[in-house]
N, C-alpha and C positions, 0 to 999 in steps of 0.2 A: 512598530516600525519595521520596514523591510530593508535589508541590505543585500547587495548582490556581489557574488564572487565567481570567478572562473575556476574550474578544476579540470586538469588534463585527464581526459578519458582515454587511457592507454589501450583498451581493447579495440578501439576504432581509430585511434590516432588523431583526436580532435578535442577541442574544449567543450565542456558542458557548464552552463551557467547554473549556479546554486542561488535559489531565491530563499533568503533566510529571514524568518520572522523572529523578532525580539520584542518582549513587552516594552512599552514606552518608558518604563521606569528602570530598565535593565542597567543602564550606566550609573544610576544613583543608588544601587544596591550591591550587596555582596552575596545575595542568595544564589544557590545552585539550582539548576532547573533540569527536568527531564527533557528528552528530545524525541520528536516524532519526525521521521523521514517520509516524504511523499514523493512518489513518482509523478512525472508530468508536472513539474513544479511551476511552469509558466502558466498553467491553468488555474492556479489556486487563488490568487489575490486580486488581480486587476483584470477587468473585462478587456481592456485594450491590449493586454499581453496574451490573452487566451486564443487558442487556435481557431475557435469558431465564434469568437466575440462575446463569450459568456464564461465567466470564471465560477469557481466554487464560492467566491466571496468569503473566503475563510478569514480574511483580516478582521472583518466585522465580528465574526463569532469569537475569535481568539481574544480580541480586545475586551470583550464583556464576559468571557467564560471564567468560572470560579477557580480553575486550576491553571496557574501560569506555567508556560513551557516555551521551549524553543522549537520551531518548526523549520525543517530544511527541505525545500522543494527542489527536486533534481530535474532539471530540464532534459528532455530527450533530444535525439537527432531529429531534424526536420527534412532530411534528405531522403526522398523516395521511400523505400520500405525499411529503412535502417531501424526505425523505432521497433518494428515487429521482430527484428533480429536481436537487438540489445535488450529488449524486454521479454525475451522468450528463453526459459531455461531448458527447453527441449527442442529436438529437431522439428522443423516446421516445413510445410509445403507452401511456398510463396510463388505465385505466378507460374504454377505448374512445375516448379523446381524444388528439390529437397535442399533446405538451407539449415545448417547447424546453428542453433541459437547461441547467443552470447550472454545469456542470463547469468550463468555461473560466473563468468568473467566480470560481469557488471557488479555482482555481489562482492567479488574479491576486491574490485576497485573501491566499492563503497566501504568495505571493512578496513582495507589497508591504507587507503588514501583519504577518502572523504571524512569518515567518522573520526579518525585520529586528528585531522586538521580542525574539525569542529570542536572536539574535546580540548584541543590545545588553545584555541582562540577564545572560547567562551566558557562561562562557568556552568558546566554541565554535570549531571550525574551520569557517569559513563557506563554503569553496570546494566546488564540486560533487562532487569526489572524496570528500569527507567528509560528504555529505548524501544520505540515502536516503529513500524513500517506500514504504510498505507498506500493503496493505489486503486485505480479503476481500469476496467478492461484488461489489457495486457499488464498494466501496472498492478492490478489486483492479483493476477496470476503470479507475478513476481513477489508480491507480499506474502501469499500463501507459501510459495517456495522458500522465502526467507524464514518464515515461522517454522518451517519443517527442517530444511537443510542447514540453516544458519541460526538455529534456536539458541545457541550459546551466546549470540549477540543481540537478537531481537526477541523480546519477551511478549510483545503485543503486535497484532497484525489486523489490518482492515482490508477487505477485498470487496469492491463494489462492481456489479455488472461484469463479473469475471468470466462467466461461461464455464463453470466448473466441469460441466459434463464433457467438454471437449478435451480436458486433460485429466479426467478422473483417474484413469489407470496409472498414469505417471505419478500423480500426487499421492495416491494411496500406496503405491510401491515405495516411494521415498519416505512416506510417513511411517510405514511399518519397519523401515530399515534405519531410521534415525532416532537418536536419543532426544526425547521431548521432556522438558521440565514441566512438572505438574502445575506451575503457576502461570503457564502460557495462557493468553487470552486471544481469541480470534473472533472477529465480526465478519460475517459473509452475507451479502444481500444480492438480490436480483429483482428485476422488474417484470411486470405482467407481460410486456411485449418482447421480452427476451428470454422467456422461460422454456421455449422449445415445445416439443410434442406434449399434448395433453392426453392422459390415459383415462380409461373408463371410470376409475375411482376418484378422478379429480386431481390427482397428482400430476406433475409435469416432469419432463426429462431433467430440468435443472433442479427442481426440488428433490428428486430422488438422488441425484448425484451429490447434492449438497448435504442431504441427510446422511449419506454414506460417509462422506468426508468428516462431518461433525461427529458422528459416532466413533470413527477411528481416532480422532483427536481426544474425545472424551474418555475413551478406553485407556488413554495414556495419562489421564488426569487433568487435561486442559479444559478450560471453560470456553464454550462456543455459543455465540448468539447468531441465529439465522433470522434474516429479516426479508420478508416478501413485500414488495412495493406495488400495491394495486394501481394499475395505470402507469407504472414506471417504465422508463426507457433508459437507454444508455446515453445519458447526457448530463451536463454539468448542473443544470437546474434541479434535476432529481437527486443528484449526489449532494448538493448543498443542503437539501431538506433532511438528509440522513445524518449529517455531521453531528448534531447534538446527541442523537441516540447512540451513534457509533462511539463517539469520544467518551460519553458517560459510561458506557459499558467497559471500554478498554481501560480507562484511567480512573474511574470512580466506583467501579464494581456495581453499577446500577443497570437494571433491566426495566424497560418500559416501552 
């Protein structure tokens, strides 16, 4: 089942809708559950809610998956370029102007307002090992940032179609300066048509940047799965197909 709540997003002074998945049997049980937070929550469950008319169709997956959990989809702003600002932890160039990102403030809101509210209302396991963060595009960048700079809260992260190469320097700098728990798990994927420059040895700009990031995580003891999607693009239909692989790696310790 899906329930909806509003949360006051104080960094921008407006409400954000939370799309919350609960197993159908939730209210007939006393079982505690892990929680995965997703960015762009309106794109997760129903096509009619999705920005481009196609969702991740995550409801069908979760209803039949072997590991029960709560999923909290965080809806972004739909005003102009606001999403790019609130989902960017770094300074960005938007429409020719330098704009400071609100990504760190978004995480503070998530940590201090959203997560405590979810943990208070629902039967969750609140510790980091039972808390994940996932996103695509700028949401994927945020998920990587969360796994690095907010590792004490998020033990698992999924980043799809993130364009690691565009923020590689910032991510590696932060990763080398932050404490990373060795039980951290990170899934990173990119598609063939978003891989950037192809080099003579067959590698691409995105694969090289992702390899560097994965190596830096692994040097800190974290487990990383890199996944290249042949023919893949930055779109919900491609992300839907990756969900079983990503969730199995993050939550069931499986690689396939």
